[in-house]
Phi, psi and omega in degrees: 000140183277146179273122178248127180264112181263358184298314180299324179293318179294320179294321177294320179294317178297317179297319178295317179295318179297317179295318177297317180297315180294318180293321177293319178297318177295318179297315178295321178296316177298316178297320179295316178298319179295317180295314179298319178297316178296317178297317179298315178296321179296313180295318178298321177296317178296319178297315179298316179298316180294323177294321176298317178296319178297320178297318178298316179296321179297317178297318180294320179295319178297317178296319179292324176298318177297319179295321178295321177297318178297320179295317178298318178297319178294321177297319178297314178298321179297315179297320178297316179295319179296320178293321176297317178298322178296318179296315180297318181294319179293323176295320178297321181287328182276348183304312181284348183296323181295325178295314178296323181296314178295324176297321179292326176301316181296319184285326187272338182286116179281169177296144178093002177238134178235124180274132180259328177202152176226127177237139179241132175229098186070238177263357181271138179240135174245119184247124174252140180196178178234133180236151178288332179206165178291331178296325178291326176295319177297318178297320178298319179294322177295319178297318178297318182295329179272355181283138177284346185257352177222150181209168177048065177286140178225127179276117182270310183222140169218124181234132178267125178256130178256129179201217178294321175239140178281126179219159179237126173269138183224157172233124185235135175248143179210172180243142175279134179227177180228140178300330179296319180300317181293321179295318180296319179293324179291322181291326183286342183284000000 
């Protein structure tokens, strides 16, 4: 039998298989690097896109915050204007009340009473005067109580002065009212 040496053929085959394995390994490594690179680029693109969206949202939120501040300032100005309008309107409504009040002073003061001073603090009135008798002060208080423009008279001080004529100095407190207020309260009951 002839001796056939198969070792060089086997070595060539092994070398070819090793070369194929290395080339396949290199190809797979290249493909893996390419796939990882593509995934990395894709993720980086998504991150960049999301950051752009976040920047747009941040700008919009800043613009809306400015708009909300403007709205709050406008609301504050609106409340200030409404309060001013309320004050002006109440002053307009109260303007004729002083005329009615002075008219009521003339109507309610009976003969024999002389008013020396009248002070107003809000709706409260302090009336100082001189009366010929205590009965006239009582009549004055009844007149005030029946007046639609004054209510709740309270006698604070009454002093009798003896001299040539007997007279009483008095201090009376009362409240200014309005006939409209009484009608509104009566309707609500």
